[in-house]
C-alpha positions in Angstrom: -7.4 -19.1 -21.7 -9.3 -16.5 -23.7 -12.5 -15.3 -22.2 -15.0 -14.6 -25.1 -17.1 -11.5 -24.6 -16.3 -11.4 -20.9 -18.0 -8.4 -19.3 -17.2 -7.4 -15.8 -17.6 -4.5 -13.4 -15.9 -3.5 -10.2 -15.8 -3.4 -7.2 -15.2 -7.1 -7.0 -11.7 -8.3 -7.7 -11.0 -9.3 -11.3 -7.4 -10.4 -11.2 -5.7 -13.5 -9.9 -4.0 -13.2 -6.6 -1.7 -15.9 -5.1 -3.8 -19.0 -4.5 -7.0 -17.5 -5.7 -8.9 -18.0 -9.0 -10.6 -14.8 -10.1 -14.3 -14.5 -10.2 -14.5 -14.0 -14.0 -12.5 -17.2 -14.5 -14.8 -19.1 -12.1 -17.9 -17.8 -13.9 -16.5 -18.6 -17.3 -15.4 -22.1 -16.4 -18.7 -22.9 -14.7 -20.7 -21.8 -17.7 -18.5 -23.8 -20.1 -18.8 -26.9 -17.8 -22.6 -26.7 -17.6 -23.0 -25.8 -21.3 -25.2 -22.8 -20.5 -25.6 -19.7 -22.6 -25.2 -17.0 -19.9 -23.7 -17.0 -16.5 -23.7 -14.0 -14.1 -23.0 -13.0 -10.5 -25.5 -10.6 -9.1 -25.5 -8.3 -6.0 -28.8 -7.4 -4.2 -28.9 -3.7 -3.4 -31.8 -1.4 -2.5 -34.4 -3.8 -4.0 -32.5 -4.3 -7.2 -30.4 -7.1 -8.7 -27.2 -5.6 -10.1 -25.1 -7.7 -12.5 -21.5 -7.5 -11.3 -20.1 -10.1 -13.6 -21.5 -11.5 -16.8 -20.0 -14.2 -19.0 -21.6 -15.1 -22.4 -20.7 -15.6 -26.1 -23.7 -13.5 -27.1 -22.9 -10.0 -28.4 -26.4 -8.8 -27.9 -27.1 -10.3 -24.5 -29.5 -8.1 -22.6 -27.8 -9.1 -19.3 -24.9 -6.6 -19.0 -22.6 -5.7 -16.2 -23.7 -2.1 -16.3 -27.4 -3.0 -15.9 -29.8 -4.3 -13.3 -33.4 -4.9 -12.7 -36.0 -5.1 -9.9 -35.2 -7.9 -7.6 -38.8 -8.9 -7.1 -39.2 -9.4 -10.9 -36.3 -11.9 -11.0 -35.8 -15.6 -10.5 -33.2 -14.8 -7.9 -35.6 -13.4 -5.3 -37.9 -16.4 -5.7 -35.1 -18.8 -5.4 -33.8 -17.1 -2.2 -37.2 -17.2 -0.5 -38.0 -20.7 -1.7 -40.8 -19.9 -4.2 -38.7 -21.4 -7.0 -36.1 -24.2 -6.7 -32.4 -23.6 -7.4 -32.4 -26.2 -10.2 -34.8 -25.7 -13.1 -33.9 -28.0 -16.0 -37.0 -27.0 -18.0 -38.9 -23.8 -17.3 -42.1 -25.3 -18.8 -42.3 -27.6 -15.8 -42.6 -24.6 -13.4 -45.6 -22.4 -14.1 -44.5 -19.6 -11.8 -41.1 -19.3 -13.6 -42.8 -19.6 -17.1 -45.2 -16.8 -16.2 -42.5 -14.3 -15.2 -41.9 -11.5 -17.8 -38.2 -12.0 -17.4 -38.5 -15.5 -18.8 -39.7 -14.2 -22.2 -37.4 -11.1 -22.1 -34.3 -13.2 -21.6 -35.6 -16.3 -23.4 -34.9 -18.5 -20.4 -35.6 -22.2 -20.9 -33.4 -23.7 -18.1 -31.9 -22.1 -15.0 -29.6 -23.0 -12.1 -28.6 -20.7 -9.3 -27.0 -20.7 -5.8 -27.1 -17.9 -3.2 -23.9 -16.2 -2.2 -23.9 -16.1 1.6 -21.3 -14.0 3.3 -19.5 -14.8 6.6 -22.0 -12.7 8.6 -24.9 -14.8 7.2 -26.3 -12.1 4.9 -27.1 -12.9 1.3 -24.9 -10.9 -1.1 -26.6 -12.0 -4.3 -26.6 -15.1 -6.5 -24.5 -17.1 -8.8 -26.7 -18.0 -11.8 -26.6 -19.7 -15.2 -29.4 -20.0 -17.8 -29.9 -21.4 -21.3 -32.2 -20.8 -24.3 -32.9 -24.5 -24.5 -34.3 -26.9 -21.8 -31.6 -29.1 -20.3 -32.8 -32.1 -18.5 -29.3 -33.3 -18.0 -28.8 -30.7 -15.2 -28.8 -32.5 -11.9 -27.9 -32.2 -8.2 -24.2 -32.6 -8.9 -24.3 -29.6 -11.1 -26.2 -27.7 -8.4 -23.5 -28.8 -5.9 -20.9 -27.3 -8.1 -22.8 -24.1 -8.3 -22.8 -24.0 -4.5 -19.1 -24.6 -4.4 -18.5 -21.7 -6.8 -20.9 -19.5 -4.7 -18.9 -20.3 -1.6 -15.7 -19.3 -3.4 -17.2 -16.1 -4.5 -18.5 -15.4 -1.0 -15.0 -15.8 0.4 -13.5 -13.5 -2.1 -16.1 -10.9 -1.5 -15.7 -11.1 2.2 -11.9 -10.7 1.8 -12.3 -7.7 -0.5 -14.8 -6.1 1.8 -12.4 -6.6 4.7 -9.6 -5.0 2.7 -11.8 -2.1 1.7 -12.8 -1.6 5.4 -9.1 -1.7 6.4 -8.3 0.8 3.6 -11.0 3.2 4.9 -9.6 2.9 8.4 -6.1 3.6 7.1 -7.3 6.6 5.2 -9.1 7.9 8.3 -5.9 7.6 10.4 -3.8 9.4 7.8 -6.4 12.2 7.4 -6.4 12.7 11.2 -2.6 13.0 11.0 -2.9 15.5 8.2 -5.7 17.7 9.5 -6.1 17.2 13.3 -2.6 17.5 14.7 -2.2 13.7 14.7 1.5 14.0 14.0 4.3 15.7 15.9 8.1 15.8 15.5 11.0 14.9 17.7 14.6 15.6 17.0 17.6 13.3 17.5 20.9 15.0 17.8 23.8 14.2 15.4 27.2 14.7 17.0 30.8 15.0 15.7 32.9 12.3 17.3 36.0 14.4 17.5 34.6 16.9 20.1 31.1 15.6 20.9 29.5 18.7 19.4 25.9 18.8 18.1 26.0 19.7 14.4 22.5 18.7 13.4 19.2 17.0 14.2 17.3 14.3 12.4 13.6 15.2 12.5 11.5 12.1 13.2 7.7 11.7 13.1 5.5 10.5 16.0 1.9 9.7 15.4 -0.9 9.9 18.0 -2.4 6.6 16.8 -4.3 4.4 19.2 -2.9 1.3 17.6 0.7 2.4 18.2 1.9 1.8 14.7 5.6 2.5 14.2 6.2 5.5 11.9 7.6 3.4 9.0 4.4 1.4 9.0 2.3 4.6 9.1 4.1 6.0 6.1 3.9 2.6 4.2 0.1 2.6 4.8 -0.2 6.2 3.7 1.5 5.4 0.4 -0.7 2.4 -0.1 -3.8 4.5 0.0 -2.4 7.4 -2.0 -1.7 9.8 0.9 2.0 9.1 1.3 3.2 12.2 -0.5 0.8 14.5 1.4 1.9 12.9 4.7 5.6 13.3 3.9 5.1 16.9 2.9 3.3 17.6 6.2 6.0 16.0 8.3 8.9 17.5 6.4 7.3 20.9 6.9 7.0 20.3 10.6 10.6 19.1 10.8 11.9 22.1 9.0 10.3 24.4 11.6 13.2 23.4 13.8 15.5 25.6 11.7 13.7 28.7 13.2 14.7 27.5 16.7 18.2 26.1 16.2 21.4 28.1 15.9 22.4 28.9 12.3 25.3 26.4 12.2 23.0 23.5 13.0 21.2 21.7 10.2 18.0 19.6 10.1 17.8 16.2 8.4 14.4 15.1 7.0 13.4 11.8 5.5 11.9 11.7 2.0 10.9 9.0 -0.5 11.7 9.1 -4.3 7.9 9.3 -4.9 7.7 12.6 -3.1 10.9 14.0 -4.8 9.3 13.3 -8.2 5.9 14.6 -7.2 4.5 18.1 -8.2 4.4 18.9 -4.4 8.1 18.7 -4.1 9.1 22.3 -5.0 6.7 23.9 -2.6 8.0 21.9 0.4 11.3 23.8 0.3 10.2 27.2 -0.8 11.8 30.0 1.3 13.9 27.5 3.3 17.6 28.0 4.0 18.7 25.0 1.9 22.3 25.1 3.2 20.9 23.9 6.6 18.8 21.0 5.2 19.8 17.4 4.5 17.4 15.1 2.6 17.6 11.5 3.6 16.4 9.1 0.8 14.4 6.4 2.7 13.5 4.0 -0.1 14.6 0.4 0.7 13.6 -0.9 -2.7 15.3 -0.5 -6.1 14.6 2.7 -7.8 14.2 2.9 -11.6 14.2 6.7 -12.0 17.5 7.8 -10.7 18.2 10.2 -13.5 14.9 12.0 -12.9 15.6 12.2 -9.2 19.0 13.6 -9.9 17.6 16.2 -12.3 15.0 17.4 -9.7 17.6 17.6 -6.9 20.3 19.3 -8.9 19.0 22.9 -8.6 18.5 22.8 -4.9 21.7 20.9 -4.2 23.4 23.7 -6.1 21.9 26.1 -3.5 23.4 24.2 -0.6 21.0 21.4 0.2 22.8 18.2 1.2 21.6 14.7 0.1 22.0 11.7 2.3 21.4 8.0 1.7 19.8 6.4 4.8 20.4 2.9 6.1 23.5 2.2 4.1 24.6 -1.4 4.4 21.1 -2.6 5.2 20.4 -3.9 1.7 21.4 -3.8 -2.0 19.1 -0.9 -2.7 21.1 1.5 -0.5 24.3 0.7 -2.4 22.6 1.5 -5.7 21.3 4.8 -4.2 24.9 5.7 -3.3 26.3 4.9 -6.7 23.5 6.5 -8.7 22.8 9.7 -6.6 26.3 10.6 -5.4 25.1 11.7 -1.9 26.9 14.3 0.2 26.3 12.1 3.3 26.0 8.4 3.9 24.2 7.2 7.0 25.4 3.8 8.1 22.6 1.5 9.2 22.4 0.5 12.9 22.9 -3.2 11.8 26.5 -2.2 11.0 27.0 -0.2 14.1 25.7 -2.8 16.6 28.6 -4.6 18.3 31.2 -3.0 16.0 33.7 -3.0 18.9 33.7 -6.8 19.0 32.8 -7.8 15.4 35.7 -7.9 12.9 33.4 -8.3 9.9 31.4 -5.1 10.8 34.7 -3.2 11.4 36.0 -4.3 8.0 32.8 -3.2 6.3 32.7 0.2 7.9 36.4 0.6 7.2 35.5 0.1 3.5 32.9 2.8 3.8 35.4 5.1 5.3 37.8 4.6 2.4 34.9 5.1 0.0 33.9 8.3 1.6 37.5 9.6 1.5 37.6 8.9 -2.3 34.2 10.4 -3.0 34.1 13.3 -0.6 30.9 12.0 1.1 30.8 12.2 4.9 29.7 9.3 7.1 27.2 9.3 9.9 26.8 6.2 12.0 23.3 5.5 13.2 22.1 3.5 16.3 25.1 4.0 18.5 24.2 2.4 21.9 27.5 2.1 23.9 30.7 4.0 24.6 32.7 1.1 23.1 30.8 1.3 19.8 31.5 5.0 19.7 35.2 4.6 20.4 35.4 1.9 17.6 33.7 4.2 15.1 36.0 7.1 16.1 39.1 4.9 15.6 37.9 3.8 12.2 37.5 7.4 11.0 33.7 7.9 11.1 33.2 11.6 11.7 29.6 11.8 13.0 27.1 9.6 14.8 23.7 9.5 16.4 22.0 7.0 18.6 20.4 6.6 22.1 23.8 6.6 23.7 24.4 10.1 22.4 20.9 11.4 22.6 17.3 10.1 22.4 14.8 11.8 20.0 13.4 14.7 21.9 10.8 17.5 21.6 11.9 20.8 20.0 12.2 22.5 23.4 14.7 20.0 24.8 16.6 20.1 21.5 17.0 23.9 21.9 18.0 23.5 25.5 20.6 20.9 24.5 22.2 23.4 22.1 22.3 26.1 24.8 24.2 23.7 27.0 
């Protein structure tokens, strides 16, 4: 449906979401149903009535979404406090309404309105329609429809306010992590299976968040509020500090998203870092459309020794695409493949296929999530060269990681 001359302003939602009709659609359909000239949704703020949505066919309508007026000078205030009724089929029948300057300014001859009451009982504003002709056909059924629409608007506004509050809370949590030591790193050892020697550590983030959100949720929220790249840069920088403490033959593996690789912040993250001791793990679990750009960005630092790994291989279709498109140096087998591999023929067959693939392509395999000696033995027999997991070593602070290397 085309919305003629539909004028709107944020912050209220203007697009359809699953199961919800947008407020502009509601206003437009309501105005058409009632046969009115102008419909609007207003918000009361600081003694003013601000027009948040306006629907009209009039190109020169003085009611615009970027304007407002004094609340006390409006019909809305008088309707809210009971001085005027919500239903006014003919303004001439209501001397108070007829005498208001706004009646002449907007050429109001009939008016209908319903308050928008939020869940906390406060009045957000009003849902209103008016015409330039009296309309004695307006009745209580029409007013009931206005109230239904006002209720719908109130629910949507409540929902959007809740979402805005949640976003502010997320932003505050992320900013604490970025500026007030709200994040620390732990290091999980990566072993060779042939001789049980530590060859690297994966740097993992831990957040001092009172709600105990898992790190993946924390990063997801950070990206949702536009702070994901900054948070990744912060945690990668903290993780790479381990290179200063570990012996030169030990590498550090850090997690990174495609968004951060393609961001302007990326080059500075690895400035003055011994790239031959760094592995980047691509952590995106969704399909990526910009593989060529990612490859182009990574090519110079891979040429200087940086290793690229695809994380969680086997956990979904996206990881297979990453492997084919990015040609990683290392493939990290997801813990869902490692679990019970000693007793599950299907898992053994799939990892065996990965072993053959790695032999053909030159990529090395690292099994994640090893929990038992039997799983470790099965991986060794299949030809997997490296592994990590709680059976081999839990994530640990930097001091314990250094002690582990010293024996």
